[in-house]
C-alpha positions as CSV (number, residue, x, y, z in Angstrom):
1,X,24.8,1.0,20.2
2,X,22.3,3.8,20.8
3,X,20.2,1.5,23.0
4,X,23.1,0.9,25.4
5,X,24.1,4.5,25.3
6,X,20.6,5.5,26.4
7,X,20.8,3.0,29.4
8,X,24.1,4.4,30.5
9,X,22.6,7.9,30.3
10,X,19.5,6.9,32.2
11,X,21.4,5.4,35.1
12,X,24.2,7.9,35.3
13,X,22.6,9.8,38.3
14,X,22.7,6.6,40.4
15,X,26.4,5.9,40.0
16,X,27.4,7.9,43.2
17,X,24.5,6.8,45.4
18,X,24.3,3.8,47.7
19,X,22.5,0.8,46.3
20,X,23.5,1.9,42.8
21,X,24.4,-1.6,41.7
22,X,20.9,-2.9,42.6
23,X,19.2,0.0,40.8
24,X,21.3,-0.5,37.6
25,X,20.5,-4.3,37.6
26,X,16.8,-3.6,38.1
27,X,16.7,-1.0,35.3
28,X,18.5,-3.1,32.8
29,X,16.5,-6.2,33.7
30,X,13.3,-4.2,33.2
31,X,14.3,-2.9,29.8
32,X,15.5,-6.3,28.6
33,X,12.4,-8.3,29.7
34,X,10.6,-7.5,26.5
35,X,8.8,-10.4,24.7
36,X,10.7,-11.3,21.4
37,X,7.8,-10.2,19.3
38,X,8.3,-6.7,20.6
39,X,11.9,-6.3,19.4
40,X,13.4,-5.7,16.1
41,X,17.1,-6.4,15.3
42,X,17.6,-6.7,19.1
43,X,16.4,-3.1,19.8
44,X,13.2,-2.6,21.8
45,X,10.3,-1.1,19.8
46,X,9.6,2.1,21.7
47,X,5.9,2.4,20.6
48,X,5.1,-0.7,22.6
49,X,6.3,0.5,26.0
50,X,5.1,3.0,28.5
51,X,6.7,6.4,28.6
52,X,8.0,5.6,32.1
53,X,10.2,2.8,30.9
54,X,11.8,4.6,27.8
55,X,14.1,7.5,28.0
56,X,12.5,10.5,26.3
57,X,15.3,11.0,23.7
58,X,15.0,7.5,22.4
59,X,11.3,7.9,21.9
60,X,11.9,11.2,20.0
61,X,14.5,9.5,17.8
62,X,12.1,6.8,16.8
63,X,9.6,9.4,15.7
64,X,12.3,11.2,13.7
65,X,13.3,8.1,11.9
66,X,9.7,7.5,10.6
67,X,9.0,10.5,8.3
68,X,5.6,10.8,6.6
69,X,5.6,9.7,3.0
70,X,2.2,11.3,2.2
71,X,2.0,13.2,-1.0
72,X,-0.9,15.4,-2.4
73,X,-0.4,13.9,-5.9
74,X,-1.6,10.7,-7.4
75,X,0.9,7.8,-7.4
76,X,0.4,7.1,-11.1
77,X,0.2,9.6,-14.0
78,X,-3.1,10.3,-15.7
79,X,-1.4,11.8,-18.8
80,X,1.9,10.4,-20.0
81,X,4.2,10.6,-23.1
82,X,6.9,8.0,-23.1
83,X,8.9,8.9,-26.2
84,X,11.4,6.1,-25.6
85,X,8.9,3.6,-26.9
86,X,7.4,5.6,-29.7
87,X,8.1,5.2,-33.4
88,X,10.1,7.8,-35.3
89,X,8.0,10.3,-37.1
90,X,5.7,13.4,-36.6
91,X,3.9,14.1,-33.4
92,X,0.3,12.9,-32.9
93,X,-2.2,15.6,-33.9
94,X,-4.6,14.2,-31.3
95,X,-2.0,14.9,-28.5
96,X,-0.1,17.9,-29.7
97,X,-0.9,21.3,-31.1
98,X,1.3,23.9,-32.7
99,X,1.7,27.7,-32.4
100,X,2.7,28.9,-35.8
101,X,4.4,31.9,-37.2
102,X,6.1,34.8,-35.3
103,X,3.1,36.1,-33.2
104,X,1.3,38.0,-35.9
105,X,0.8,41.8,-36.3
106,X,-0.8,42.1,-32.8
107,X,2.0,40.3,-31.0
108,X,5.2,40.6,-33.2
109,X,8.0,38.4,-32.0
110,X,5.6,36.8,-29.6
111,X,6.0,39.9,-27.4
112,X,9.8,39.2,-27.0
113,X,11.3,40.4,-30.3
114,X,12.0,36.8,-31.1
115,X,13.7,36.0,-34.5
116,X,12.3,32.5,-35.3
117,X,9.3,31.4,-37.3
118,X,7.5,28.5,-35.8
119,X,6.4,25.7,-38.1
120,X,4.7,22.3,-37.8
121,X,7.3,20.7,-40.0
122,X,8.9,17.4,-38.8
123,X,12.2,19.1,-39.3
124,X,11.4,21.3,-36.3
125,X,9.4,18.8,-34.2
126,X,9.5,15.1,-34.4
127,X,10.1,11.8,-32.6
128,X,13.5,10.4,-33.3
129,X,15.4,7.5,-31.7
130,X,13.2,7.4,-28.7
131,X,13.1,11.1,-28.0
132,X,10.9,14.1,-28.7
133,X,13.1,16.5,-30.7
134,X,12.4,20.2,-30.9
135,X,14.9,21.7,-33.4
136,X,15.7,25.3,-34.3
137,X,17.4,25.8,-37.6
138,X,19.2,28.6,-39.6
139,X,16.5,28.6,-42.2
140,X,14.4,31.3,-43.9
141,X,10.6,31.2,-43.5
142,X,7.9,33.8,-43.2
143,X,10.4,36.6,-43.6
144,X,12.6,35.4,-40.7
145,X,16.0,33.8,-40.7
146,X,15.3,30.9,-38.3
147,X,12.7,28.2,-38.0
148,X,11.7,26.3,-34.8
149,X,8.8,24.6,-33.1
150,X,6.4,25.7,-30.3
151,X,4.3,22.7,-29.4
152,X,1.4,22.6,-26.8
153,X,-0.7,20.0,-25.1
154,X,-3.9,21.5,-26.6
155,X,-6.2,19.6,-26.9
156,X,-5.1,16.6,-24.8
157,X,-4.0,18.1,-21.5
158,X,-5.4,21.1,-19.7
159,X,-5.1,20.8,-15.9
160,X,-5.4,22.6,-12.6
161,X,-2.9,21.6,-9.9
162,X,-0.8,18.5,-10.0
163,X,2.8,17.3,-10.5
164,X,4.5,17.7,-13.9
165,X,7.7,15.7,-14.6
166,X,9.7,16.3,-17.8
167,X,13.0,14.5,-18.5
168,X,14.9,16.7,-21.0
169,X,18.2,17.8,-22.3
170,X,18.6,21.4,-23.4
171,X,20.2,23.0,-26.5
172,X,23.6,24.7,-26.4
173,X,24.7,27.8,-28.2
174,X,24.5,31.5,-27.8
175,X,21.1,32.8,-29.0
176,X,19.0,29.8,-28.1
177,X,16.2,30.2,-25.6
178,X,14.5,26.9,-24.7
179,X,11.5,26.8,-22.4
180,X,9.0,24.5,-20.7
181,X,6.1,26.6,-19.5
182,X,2.4,26.9,-18.9
183,X,-0.3,29.4,-20.0
184,X,-4.0,29.5,-18.9
185,X,-6.5,27.7,-21.1
186,X,-9.0,30.5,-20.9
187,X,-9.4,34.1,-19.8
188,X,-10.8,33.9,-16.3
189,X,-9.4,37.3,-15.0
190,X,-8.1,39.2,-18.0
191,X,-10.2,42.3,-18.8
192,X,-11.8,42.9,-22.2
193,X,-12.3,46.6,-22.0
194,X,-10.5,48.7,-24.7
195,X,-8.4,50.4,-22.1
196,X,-7.4,47.1,-20.4
197,X,-6.5,45.6,-23.8
198,X,-3.9,48.3,-24.3
199,X,-2.2,47.3,-21.0
200,X,0.8,45.0,-21.9
201,X,0.3,43.3,-18.5
202,X,-3.4,42.5,-19.0
203,X,-2.8,38.9,-20.1
204,X,-0.9,38.3,-16.8
205,X,-4.1,38.7,-14.9
206,X,-4.5,35.0,-15.8
207,X,-0.9,34.2,-15.0
208,X,2.1,32.4,-16.5
209,X,4.2,29.6,-15.0
210,X,7.7,29.2,-16.4
211,X,8.7,25.8,-15.3
212,X,12.1,26.1,-17.0
213,X,13.9,28.6,-19.1
214,X,17.5,28.7,-20.2
215,X,19.6,31.0,-22.4
216,X,22.6,29.8,-24.4
217,X,24.6,32.9,-23.4
218,X,24.5,31.7,-19.7
219,X,25.5,28.0,-20.0
220,X,24.8,25.7,-17.0
221,X,22.0,27.9,-15.5
222,X,18.3,27.4,-15.6
223,X,15.5,29.7,-14.3
224,X,11.9,29.2,-13.1
225,X,9.3,31.9,-12.4
226,X,5.7,32.7,-11.8
227,X,4.2,35.7,-13.4
228,X,1.0,37.5,-12.4
229,X,-0.5,41.0,-12.8
230,X,1.0,42.0,-9.5
231,X,4.4,40.3,-9.8
232,X,6.1,40.5,-13.2
233,X,9.2,41.8,-14.9
234,X,7.7,45.1,-16.0
235,X,6.8,45.8,-12.3
236,X,10.4,44.9,-11.4
237,X,9.3,42.4,-8.8
238,X,9.4,39.2,-10.8
239,X,9.3,36.0,-8.7
240,X,12.1,34.1,-10.2
241,X,15.0,31.8,-9.2
242,X,18.0,30.2,-10.8
243,X,19.7,26.8,-10.4
244,X,23.0,25.6,-11.7
245,X,22.8,22.5,-13.8
246,X,26.3,22.4,-15.3
247,X,25.6,19.6,-17.8
248,X,22.1,20.6,-18.8
249,X,23.0,20.5,-22.5
250,X,24.8,17.1,-22.4
251,X,22.8,15.1,-19.9
252,X,19.1,14.4,-19.3
253,X,17.6,15.9,-16.1
254,X,14.3,15.6,-14.4
255,X,12.6,19.0,-14.3
256,X,9.5,19.1,-12.1
257,X,6.7,21.4,-11.1
258,X,4.5,20.7,-8.0
259,X,1.4,22.8,-8.1
260,X,-1.2,23.0,-5.3
261,X,-3.9,25.5,-4.5
262,X,-1.4,27.4,-2.3
263,X,2.1,26.8,-3.8
264,X,4.3,26.4,-6.9
265,X,7.4,24.4,-6.2
266,X,10.1,23.9,-8.8
267,X,12.6,21.0,-8.7
268,X,15.6,19.6,-10.6
269,X,16.3,15.9,-10.1
270,X,14.0,15.8,-7.1
271,X,15.6,18.8,-5.3
272,X,13.5,21.9,-4.8
273,X,15.2,25.2,-5.6
274,X,12.3,27.6,-5.9
275,X,8.9,28.0,-4.2
276,X,6.2,30.6,-4.7
277,X,3.5,30.5,-2.0
278,X,0.0,32.1,-1.9
279,X,-0.4,34.7,0.9
280,X,-3.7,34.8,2.8
281,X,-4.4,38.3,1.5
282,X,-3.6,37.5,-2.2
283,X,-6.2,38.5,-4.8
284,X,-6.3,36.9,-8.3
285,X,-4.0,39.7,-9.4
286,X,-1.3,38.1,-7.3
287,X,-2.5,34.5,-7.4
288,X,-4.4,33.6,-10.6
289,X,-3.2,30.0,-10.5
290,X,-6.6,28.4,-9.7
291,X,-7.7,27.6,-13.3
292,X,-6.7,25.2,-16.1
293,X,-3.4,25.6,-17.8
294,X,-1.7,23.8,-20.7
295,X,1.9,23.0,-21.3
296,X,4.2,24.5,-24.0
297,X,7.6,23.4,-25.1
298,X,9.7,25.5,-27.5
299,X,13.0,26.9,-28.6
300,X,13.0,30.6,-29.2
301,X,15.9,32.2,-31.1
302,X,17.3,35.7,-30.1
303,X,14.8,38.1,-28.7
304,X,15.0,39.9,-25.3
305,X,16.4,36.8,-23.5
306,X,18.2,34.8,-26.1
307,X,19.6,37.7,-28.2
308,X,21.5,39.7,-25.6
309,X,24.9,39.2,-27.3
310,X,24.4,41.4,-30.3
311,X,27.8,42.9,-30.2
312,X,29.6,39.6,-30.4
313,X,27.0,38.0,-32.8
314,X,25.4,40.7,-34.8
315,X,22.7,41.4,-35.7
316,X,20.5,39.1,-33.6
317,X,22.8,37.9,-30.9
318,X,22.8,34.4,-32.3
319,X,25.9,32.3,-32.9
320,X,25.0,30.6,-36.1
321,X,28.0,28.2,-35.9
322,X,26.4,26.5,-32.9
323,X,23.3,25.4,-34.8
324,X,21.1,23.5,-35.4
325,X,19.8,23.7,-31.8
326,X,18.0,20.7,-30.3
327,X,16.0,20.2,-27.1
328,X,15.5,16.4,-26.5
329,X,12.7,15.0,-24.3
330,X,12.5,11.4,-23.1
331,X,9.2,11.6,-21.2
332,X,6.5,13.8,-19.8
333,X,4.2,12.7,-16.9
334,X,1.3,14.5,-15.3
335,X,0.1,13.4,-11.8
336,X,-3.2,14.8,-10.7
337,X,-3.5,16.7,-7.4
338,X,-5.4,14.6,-4.9
339,X,-5.5,17.0,-1.9
340,X,-3.3,17.5,1.2
């Protein structure tokens, strides 16, 4: 249909002039005298004709209908965890590491006043029924009233740039604070002077990438953010965005990070909702994301983000009746960055 519409549009100026019938016949004949091998589905292939014989809008349409499929990431993952085919049991120590305790005396509550004690017990992290399960429980340990797990990809995956795909279902319940996030593998920019070490933002000189966070007190909403020494919560200029995922606690969704030398893009089910881009004048204080990072998966309980509802659920802002709290993961895939 579009082909004949273009012909009609092209010959429209000749309708009122003498000899119009002959001109129309010549034009139609010229356009239809295309060898069969140059046509597809009865429509002329524009790329095989001169610009003089094709109306300009038709040529532009052909270009618009052939978008580039180039991607700066490898087609196949170089690191993969497909939990759907793994046997039930504890996590592989060759693949996964654990952060234990509650942060220690120098970092109590992991810097967020969190109320859980992280363990390496299978009750808190395990493979079960084709899923990685991270489970927080109302359970005493180490002087705290909740246990959970905070697992990392140390030593198996430390990467700079790439695409990270995680198919996960989040826990429900006020007081829970699940996260999929990345920290630097080293200290490329953080200062080691005594004065700098007293600066609570000093560690952010090496950055932090929060691929996904959610709080049980705001059901159906996820957030992503990129922290640096210049841009962070304490400076009141945090680069953060939210997305509504109404069934995030009942349905698995594909959470994705696309990381290049100049951008961080956050997606849900293939749809981007947040992008952080490097400016030409950015120093490492603003853009420290040019070094290896590792992945962390955890469920925190209470604290500055999870424990906001202390009046309704004293003393920690946690609804104990909603536990235990589980984050389930079907797969994690990392695709290396291959260039633009």
